[in-house]
N, CA, C and O atoms as CSV, one atom per row, in Angstrom:
chain,resi,resn,atom,element,x,y,z
A,1,MET,N,N,-35.157,-47.134,-53.565
A,1,MET,CA,C,-34.188,-47.966,-54.251
A,1,MET,C,C,-33.025,-47.119,-54.778
A,1,MET,O,O,-31.878,-47.566,-54.780
A,2,ARG,N,N,-33.322,-45.918,-55.216
A,2,ARG,CA,C,-32.269,-45.060,-55.755
A,2,ARG,C,C,-31.209,-44.740,-54.706
A,2,ARG,O,O,-30.019,-44.740,-55.019
A,3,ASP,N,N,-31.625,-44.463,-53.444
A,3,ASP,CA,C,-30.664,-44.177,-52.377
A,3,ASP,C,C,-29.722,-45.349,-52.168
A,3,ASP,O,O,-28.522,-45.166,-51.965
A,4,ARG,N,N,-30.270,-46.545,-52.219
A,4,ARG,CA,C,-29.456,-47.754,-52.046
A,4,ARG,C,C,-28.398,-47.837,-53.130
A,4,ARG,O,O,-27.235,-48.122,-52.846
A,5,GLU,N,N,-28.788,-47.592,-54.354
A,5,GLU,CA,C,-27.843,-47.645,-55.468
A,5,GLU,C,C,-26.807,-46.533,-55.355
A,5,GLU,O,O,-25.633,-46.751,-55.653
A,6,ASP,N,N,-27.224,-45.353,-54.931
A,6,ASP,CA,C,-26.312,-44.230,-54.814
A,6,ASP,C,C,-25.197,-44.505,-53.817
A,6,ASP,O,O,-24.028,-44.267,-54.120
A,7,TRP,N,N,-25.538,-45.002,-52.634
A,7,TRP,CA,C,-24.480,-45.231,-51.654
A,7,TRP,C,C,-23.562,-46.367,-52.092
A,7,TRP,O,O,-22.359,-46.323,-51.836
A,8,ARG,N,N,-24.106,-47.360,-52.736
A,8,ARG,CA,C,-23.265,-48.476,-53.212
A,8,ARG,C,C,-22.249,-48.006,-54.257
A,8,ARG,O,O,-21.129,-48.514,-54.307
A,9,GLN,N,N,-22.631,-47.057,-55.071
A,9,GLN,CA,C,-21.702,-46.533,-56.076
A,9,GLN,C,C,-20.583,-45.724,-55.442
A,9,GLN,O,O,-19.494,-45.631,-56.008
A,10,ARG,N,N,-20.831,-45.140,-54.283
A,10,ARG,CA,C,-19.809,-44.363,-53.582
A,10,ARG,C,C,-18.946,-45.213,-52.660
A,10,ARG,O,O,-17.976,-44.716,-52.088
A,11,ALA,N,N,-19.286,-46.476,-52.510
A,11,ALA,CA,C,-18.561,-47.358,-51.596
A,11,ALA,C,C,-17.140,-47.625,-52.084
A,11,ALA,O,O,-16.902,-47.832,-53.274
A,12,SER,N,N,-16.218,-47.614,-51.152
A,12,SER,CA,C,-14.815,-47.892,-51.480
A,12,SER,C,C,-14.641,-49.292,-52.058
A,12,SER,O,O,-13.786,-49.507,-52.917
A,13,CYS,N,N,-15.437,-50.232,-51.598
A,13,CYS,CA,C,-15.300,-51.610,-52.073
A,13,CYS,C,C,-15.671,-51.752,-53.544
A,13,CYS,O,O,-15.285,-52.726,-54.189
A,14,ALA,N,N,-16.412,-50.794,-54.075
A,14,ALA,CA,C,-16.780,-50.844,-55.490
A,14,ALA,C,C,-15.550,-50.695,-56.386
A,14,ALA,O,O,-15.600,-51.000,-57.578
A,15,GLN,N,N,-14.454,-50.226,-55.804
A,15,GLN,CA,C,-13.218,-50.027,-56.567
A,15,GLN,C,C,-12.205,-51.158,-56.365
A,15,GLN,O,O,-11.120,-51.136,-56.946
A,16,VAL,N,N,-12.567,-52.154,-55.531
A,16,VAL,CA,C,-11.634,-53.217,-55.153
A,16,VAL,C,C,-12.244,-54.573,-55.495
A,16,VAL,O,O,-13.466,-54.722,-55.486
A,17,GLY,N,N,-11.415,-55.548,-55.791
A,17,GLY,CA,C,-11.881,-56.891,-56.120
A,17,GLY,C,C,-12.679,-57.542,-54.995
A,17,GLY,O,O,-12.457,-57.251,-53.820
A,18,GLY,N,N,-13.581,-58.398,-55.350
A,18,GLY,CA,C,-14.491,-59.031,-54.404
A,18,GLY,C,C,-13.884,-60.040,-53.458
A,18,GLY,O,O,-14.409,-60.232,-52.361
A,19,ASP,N,N,-12.805,-60.689,-53.833
A,19,ASP,CA,C,-12.223,-61.719,-52.974
A,19,ASP,C,C,-11.736,-61.173,-51.641
A,19,ASP,O,O,-11.710,-61.896,-50.645
A,20,LEU,N,N,-11.359,-59.937,-51.617
A,20,LEU,CA,C,-10.850,-59.305,-50.403
A,20,LEU,C,C,-11.891,-59.324,-49.292
A,20,LEU,O,O,-11.532,-59.418,-48.119
A,21,TRP,N,N,-13.151,-59.239,-49.629
A,21,TRP,CA,C,-14.235,-59.145,-48.652
A,21,TRP,C,C,-14.681,-60.497,-48.145
A,21,TRP,O,O,-15.456,-60.588,-47.193
A,22,PHE,N,N,-14.190,-61.550,-48.781
A,22,PHE,CA,C,-14.585,-62.910,-48.416
A,22,PHE,C,C,-13.339,-63.782,-48.284
A,22,PHE,O,O,-13.111,-64.664,-49.113
A,23,PRO,N,N,-12.531,-63.545,-47.250
A,23,PRO,CA,C,-11.291,-64.302,-47.113
A,23,PRO,C,C,-11.552,-65.783,-46.823
A,23,PRO,O,O,-12.580,-66.150,-46.255
A,24,GLU,N,N,-10.613,-66.603,-47.221
A,24,GLU,CA,C,-10.678,-68.035,-46.913
A,24,GLU,C,C,-10.658,-68.211,-45.397
A,24,GLU,O,O,-10.205,-67.325,-44.673
A,25,LYS,N,N,-11.146,-69.346,-44.920
A,25,LYS,CA,C,-11.109,-69.628,-43.489
A,25,LYS,C,C,-9.666,-69.516,-42.999
A,25,LYS,O,O,-8.757,-70.124,-43.563
A,26,GLY,N,N,-9.476,-68.746,-41.962
A,26,GLY,CA,C,-8.143,-68.512,-41.428
A,26,GLY,C,C,-7.411,-67.366,-42.104
A,26,GLY,O,O,-6.323,-66.984,-41.673
A,27,GLY,N,N,-8.003,-66.807,-43.171
A,27,GLY,CA,C,-7.396,-65.686,-43.892
A,27,GLY,C,C,-7.606,-64.382,-43.142
A,27,GLY,O,O,-8.367,-64.324,-42.177
A,28,THR,N,N,-6.940,-63.362,-43.584
A,28,THR,CA,C,-7.020,-62.072,-42.899
A,28,THR,C,C,-8.150,-61.200,-43.421
A,28,THR,O,O,-8.457,-61.187,-44.613
A,29,THR,N,N,-8.753,-60.477,-42.498
A,29,THR,CA,C,-9.782,-59.492,-42.842
A,29,THR,C,C,-9.222,-58.081,-42.715
A,29,THR,O,O,-9.933,-57.105,-42.955
A,30,LEU,N,N,-7.980,-57.972,-42.346
A,30,LEU,CA,C,-7.353,-56.678,-42.062
A,30,LEU,C,C,-7.451,-55.703,-43.226
A,30,LEU,O,O,-7.812,-54.544,-43.023
A,31,TYR,N,N,-7.143,-56.141,-44.423
A,31,TYR,CA,C,-7.135,-55.238,-45.579
A,31,TYR,C,C,-8.531,-54.720,-45.897
A,31,TYR,O,O,-8.714,-53.533,-46.168
A,32,ALA,N,N,-9.510,-55.611,-45.864
A,32,ALA,CA,C,-10.891,-55.184,-46.125
A,32,ALA,C,C,-11.361,-54.201,-45.054
A,32,ALA,O,O,-12.008,-53.202,-45.368
A,33,LYS,N,N,-11.042,-54.477,-43.809
A,33,LYS,CA,C,-11.465,-53.597,-42.723
A,33,LYS,C,C,-10.794,-52.229,-42.812
A,33,LYS,O,O,-11.403,-51.220,-42.457
A,34,ARG,N,N,-9.569,-52.184,-43.275
A,34,ARG,CA,C,-8.894,-50.894,-43.457
A,34,ARG,C,C,-9.591,-50.061,-44.523
A,34,ARG,O,O,-9.756,-48.851,-44.366
A,35,ILE,N,N,-9.995,-50.708,-45.598
A,35,ILE,CA,C,-10.710,-49.997,-46.661
A,35,ILE,C,C,-12.057,-49.512,-46.133
A,35,ILE,O,O,-12.453,-48.376,-46.395
A,36,CYS,N,N,-12.754,-50.357,-45.399
A,36,CYS,CA,C,-14.037,-49.962,-44.825
A,36,CYS,C,C,-13.883,-48.785,-43.857
A,36,CYS,O,O,-14.743,-47.905,-43.811
A,37,ALA,N,N,-12.811,-48.767,-43.098
A,37,ALA,CA,C,-12.602,-47.709,-42.112
A,37,ALA,C,C,-12.546,-46.331,-42.766
A,37,ALA,O,O,-12.927,-45.333,-42.155
A,38,ALA,N,N,-12.078,-46.282,-43.990
A,38,ALA,CA,C,-11.981,-45.005,-44.707
A,38,ALA,C,C,-13.143,-44.783,-45.680
A,38,ALA,O,O,-13.175,-43.774,-46.385
A,39,CYS,N,N,-14.078,-45.702,-45.720
A,39,CYS,CA,C,-15.177,-45.624,-46.683
A,39,CYS,C,C,-16.220,-44.601,-46.240
A,39,CYS,O,O,-16.626,-44.595,-45.078
A,40,PRO,N,N,-16.654,-43.738,-47.153
A,40,PRO,CA,C,-17.643,-42.722,-46.793
A,40,PRO,C,C,-19.047,-43.270,-46.550
A,40,PRO,O,O,-19.898,-42.561,-46.013
A,41,VAL,N,N,-19.300,-44.511,-46.933
A,41,VAL,CA,C,-20.643,-45.074,-46.761
A,41,VAL,C,C,-20.629,-46.368,-45.943
A,41,VAL,O,O,-21.538,-47.188,-46.064
A,42,ALA,N,N,-19.619,-46.549,-45.126
A,42,ALA,CA,C,-19.509,-47.769,-44.317
A,42,ALA,C,C,-20.727,-47.944,-43.410
A,42,ALA,O,O,-21.193,-49.066,-43.208
A,43,ARG,N,N,-21.236,-46.859,-42.872
A,43,ARG,CA,C,-22.396,-46.950,-41.979
A,43,ARG,C,C,-23.631,-47.461,-42.716
A,43,ARG,O,O,-24.368,-48.293,-42.187
A,44,GLN,N,N,-23.856,-46.974,-43.921
A,44,GLN,CA,C,-24.998,-47.457,-44.711
A,44,GLN,C,C,-24.849,-48.951,-45.002
A,44,GLN,O,O,-25.818,-49.707,-44.944
A,45,CYS,N,N,-23.640,-49.355,-45.310
A,45,CYS,CA,C,-23.373,-50.762,-45.597
A,45,CYS,C,C,-23.670,-51.630,-44.375
A,45,CYS,O,O,-24.330,-52.663,-44.483
A,46,LEU,N,N,-23.180,-51.205,-43.221
A,46,LEU,CA,C,-23.426,-51.952,-41.988
A,46,LEU,C,C,-24.910,-51.966,-41.651
A,46,LEU,O,O,-25.447,-53.003,-41.263
A,47,ASP,N,N,-25.572,-50.834,-41.794
A,47,ASP,CA,C,-27.011,-50.774,-41.520
A,47,ASP,C,C,-27.769,-51.765,-42.391
A,47,ASP,O,O,-28.669,-52.456,-41.914
A,48,GLU,N,N,-27.404,-51.834,-43.663
A,48,GLU,CA,C,-28.083,-52.777,-44.546
A,48,GLU,C,C,-27.790,-54.211,-44.132
A,48,GLU,O,O,-28.696,-55.042,-44.086
A,49,ALA,N,N,-26.542,-54.501,-43.833
A,49,ALA,CA,C,-26.175,-55.858,-43.428
A,49,ALA,C,C,-26.931,-56.282,-42.168
A,49,ALA,O,O,-27.336,-57.438,-42.045
A,50,MET,N,N,-27.116,-55.361,-41.249
A,50,MET,CA,C,-27.805,-55.681,-39.999
A,50,MET,C,C,-29.316,-55.794,-40.181
A,50,MET,O,O,-29.988,-56.437,-39.375
A,51,SER,N,N,-29.846,-55.186,-41.214
A,51,SER,CA,C,-31.295,-55.188,-41.408
A,51,SER,C,C,-31.795,-56.286,-42.338
A,51,SER,O,O,-33.004,-56.487,-42.450
A,52,LEU,N,N,-30.910,-56.988,-42.995
A,52,LEU,CA,C,-31.330,-58.037,-43.922
A,52,LEU,C,C,-32.025,-59.164,-43.171
A,52,LEU,O,O,-31.595,-59.521,-42.074
A,53,PRO,N,N,-33.092,-59.737,-43.736
A,53,PRO,CA,C,-33.824,-60.808,-43.068
A,53,PRO,C,C,-32.950,-62.022,-42.767
A,53,PRO,O,O,-33.142,-62.690,-41.751
A,54,ASN,N,N,-32.013,-62.301,-43.626
A,54,ASN,CA,C,-31.129,-63.455,-43.433
A,54,ASN,C,C,-29.734,-62.992,-43.034
A,54,ASN,O,O,-28.736,-63.550,-43.493
A,55,ALA,N,N,-29.664,-61.988,-42.193
A,55,ALA,CA,C,-28.382,-61.370,-41.823
A,55,ALA,C,C,-27.411,-62.374,-41.227
A,55,ALA,O,O,-26.200,-62.229,-41.394
A,56,GLU,N,N,-27.912,-63.380,-40.543
A,56,GLU,CA,C,-27.036,-64.387,-39.948
A,56,GLU,C,C,-26.291,-65.183,-41.014
A,56,GLU,O,O,-25.234,-65.752,-40.741
A,57,ASP,N,N,-26.830,-65.223,-42.209
A,57,ASP,CA,C,-26.227,-65.999,-43.288
A,57,ASP,C,C,-25.309,-65.178,-44.186
A,57,ASP,O,O,-24.735,-65.721,-45.131
A,58,GLN,N,N,-25.158,-63.901,-43.917
A,58,GLN,CA,C,-24.365,-63.022,-44.768
A,58,GLN,C,C,-22.888,-63.141,-44.422
A,58,GLN,O,O,-22.453,-62.680,-43.367
A,59,ASP,N,N,-22.124,-63.756,-45.305
A,59,ASP,CA,C,-20.690,-63.897,-45.107
A,59,ASP,C,C,-19.968,-62.625,-45.502
A,59,ASP,O,O,-20.544,-61.715,-46.099
A,60,GLY,N,N,-18.710,-62.587,-45.156
A,60,GLY,CA,C,-17.856,-61.508,-45.608
A,60,GLY,C,C,-17.870,-60.290,-44.708
A,60,GLY,O,O,-18.619,-60.211,-43.734
A,61,ILE,N,N,-17.026,-59.355,-45.063
A,61,ILE,CA,C,-16.920,-58.095,-44.342
A,61,ILE,C,C,-17.980,-57.153,-44.886
A,61,ILE,O,O,-18.072,-56.938,-46.095
A,62,ARG,N,N,-18.767,-56.602,-44.002
A,62,ARG,CA,C,-19.822,-55.661,-44.390
A,62,ARG,C,C,-19.784,-54.503,-43.415
A,62,ARG,O,O,-19.903,-54.716,-42.208
A,63,GLY,N,N,-19.625,-53.305,-43.894
A,63,GLY,CA,C,-19.573,-52.142,-43.028
A,63,GLY,C,C,-18.406,-52.161,-42.063
A,63,GLY,O,O,-18.451,-51.529,-41.008
A,64,GLY,N,N,-17.370,-52.883,-42.422
A,64,GLY,CA,C,-16.174,-52.947,-41.588
A,64,GLY,C,C,-16.190,-54.027,-40.531
A,64,GLY,O,O,-15.245,-54.143,-39.752
A,65,LEU,N,N,-17.250,-54.823,-40.489
A,65,LEU,CA,C,-17.347,-55.873,-39.480
A,65,LEU,C,C,-17.447,-57.252,-40.110
A,65,LEU,O,O,-18.019,-57.423,-41.186
A,66,SER,N,N,-16.882,-58.226,-39.423
A,66,SER,CA,C,-16.968,-59.619,-39.861
A,66,SER,C,C,-18.315,-60.196,-39.428
A,66,SER,O,O,-19.079,-59.546,-38.716
A,67,VAL,N,N,-18.592,-61.405,-39.861
A,67,VAL,CA,C,-19.828,-62.082,-39.478
A,67,VAL,C,C,-19.907,-62.187,-37.955
A,67,VAL,O,O,-20.945,-61.878,-37.371
A,68,ARG,N,N,-18.846,-62.609,-37.320
A,68,ARG,CA,C,-18.841,-62.749,-35.858
A,68,ARG,C,C,-19.073,-61.415,-35.165
A,68,ARG,O,O,-19.820,-61.342,-34.189
A,69,GLN,N,N,-18.449,-60.377,-35.656
A,69,GLN,CA,C,-18.633,-59.059,-35.056
A,69,GLN,C,C,-20.062,-58.561,-35.209
A,69,GLN,O,O,-20.613,-57.950,-34.294
A,70,ARG,N,N,-20.661,-58.823,-36.365
A,70,ARG,CA,C,-22.057,-58.419,-36.566
A,70,ARG,C,C,-22.987,-59.215,-35.662
A,70,ARG,O,O,-23.955,-58.665,-35.135
A,71,ARG,N,N,-22.708,-60.503,-35.475
A,71,ARG,CA,C,-23.529,-61.313,-34.563
A,71,ARG,C,C,-23.442,-60.753,-33.142
A,71,ARG,O,O,-24.456,-60.627,-32.455
A,72,ALA,N,N,-22.230,-60.420,-32.709
A,72,ALA,CA,C,-22.054,-59.878,-31.355
A,72,ALA,C,C,-22.782,-58.544,-31.215
A,72,ALA,O,O,-23.394,-58.280,-30.180
A,73,LEU,N,N,-22.723,-57.721,-32.220
A,73,LEU,CA,C,-23.409,-56.427,-32.205
A,73,LEU,C,C,-24.916,-56.629,-32.120
A,73,LEU,O,O,-25.604,-55.944,-31.363
A,74,ARG,N,N,-25.415,-57.568,-32.897
A,74,ARG,CA,C,-26.861,-57.865,-32.891
A,74,ARG,C,C,-27.275,-58.381,-31.524
A,74,ARG,O,O,-28.312,-57.985,-30.991
A,75,LYS,N,N,-26.456,-59.273,-30.953
A,75,LYS,CA,C,-26.770,-59.849,-29.639
A,75,LYS,C,C,-26.757,-58.767,-28.560
A,75,LYS,O,O,-27.622,-58.761,-27.685
A,76,ALA,N,N,-25.792,-57.857,-28.613
A,76,ALA,CA,C,-25.687,-56.770,-27.641
A,76,ALA,C,C,-26.878,-55.814,-27.734
A,76,ALA,O,O,-27.297,-55.231,-26.734
A,77,ALA,N,N,-27.415,-55.662,-28.938
A,77,ALA,CA,C,-28.534,-54.748,-29.146
A,77,ALA,C,C,-29.860,-55.357,-28.717
A,77,ALA,O,O,-30.840,-54.641,-28.508
A,78,ALA,N,N,-29.891,-56.682,-28.587
A,78,ALA,CA,C,-31.160,-57.363,-28.241
A,78,ALA,C,C,-31.495,-57.266,-26.768
A,78,ALA,O,O,-32.522,-57.786,-26.333
């Protein structure tokens, strides 16, 4: 559990407001993805998002990918 907390504290998104990661339908994900691209723990974030039991229900940008991108990644890996 400590490792999980440690990487979350180092995440770039911890310094930015939450609305950016959950854009309105038709809104842009560009800004959130740019922040994720430079984040030192983006891989840990994506790994967690992909490993969650209800990963299909996880909205927002996680590890630099949108819900659709994560679904495609999961499908490609299957």
